[in-house]
C-alpha positions in Angstrom: 0.0 0.0 0.0 2.8 2.4 0.9 4.6 1.7 -2.3 1.5 2.4 -4.4 0.9 5.7 -2.6 4.5 6.8 -3.1 4.3 6.1 -6.9 1.0 7.9 -7.3 1.4 11.2 -9.2 -1.2 12.8 -7.0 1.0 12.2 -3.9 4.2 13.1 -5.7 3.1 16.3 -7.5 -0.5 17.1 -6.7 -0.4 17.4 -2.9 2.9 19.3 -2.7 1.6 21.6 -5.4 -1.6 22.3 -3.5 0.3 22.9 -0.3 2.6 25.3 -2.1 -0.3 27.3 -3.6 -2.4 27.5 -0.5 0.6 28.2 1.8 1.9 30.8 -0.6 -1.4 32.7 -0.6 -1.5 32.8 3.2 2.1 33.8 3.3 1.6 36.7 0.8 -1.4 37.9 2.8 0.6 38.2 5.9 3.4 40.1 4.1 1.0 42.5 2.5 -0.7 43.1 5.9 2.6 44.1 7.3 3.2 46.5 4.5 0.0 48.4 5.0 0.2 48.2 8.8 3.5 50.0 9.0 3.0 52.4 6.0 0.8 54.7 8.0 3.1 55.0 11.0 6.1 55.6 8.6 4.3 58.5 6.9 3.3 59.9 10.2 7.0 59.9 11.4 8.1 61.6 8.2 5.5 64.2 8.5 6.5 65.0 12.1 10.2 65.1 11.1 9.5 67.6 8.3 7.4 69.8 10.5 10.2 69.9 13.1 12.5 71.2 10.4 10.0 73.9 9.3 8.7 72.3 6.2 4.9 72.4 5.9 3.3 69.6 3.9 0.3 70.6 1.9 -2.9 68.7 2.7 -4.4 66.9 -0.3 -7.7 68.2 -1.4 -10.7 65.9 -1.5 -11.5 65.2 -5.1 -15.2 64.9 -5.8 -17.2 64.4 -8.9 -18.8 67.8 -8.6 -15.4 69.6 -8.5 -14.2 67.7 -11.6 -17.4 68.5 -13.4 -16.9 72.2 -12.7 -13.4 72.0 -14.1 -14.8 70.4 -17.3 -17.5 73.1 -17.6 -14.8 75.8 -17.6 -12.9 74.1 -20.4 -13.9 74.7 -24.1 -14.4 71.1 -25.3 -16.1 72.0 -28.6 -13.4 73.8 -30.5 -10.3 71.7 -30.7 -8.0 70.8 -33.5 -6.4 67.4 -34.0 -2.7 68.1 -34.5 -0.5 65.3 -35.9 3.0 65.1 -34.5 5.6 64.0 -37.0 7.0 60.6 -36.5 10.7 60.1 -36.0 11.3 58.6 -39.5 9.4 61.5 -41.1 11.7 64.2 -39.9 
């Protein structure tokens, strides 16, 4: 019985492959969690260090759909001209 199981391709290739795939997915999940866990604290330390040295970091503005629509309303989208740029072999 043992000899038959050791010669079976499922035991030789299938089971180790499944262990590798499932173990790899759990391992990658743990590594990515560490990355996101410490990213916030790292950015916080950098921000504090820059403020100590007198450098002010600009706060990012919240981007909303309404603000982007207002920007598009200000632009003239009806009168445009298609300009062809010469290709390198045409110069």
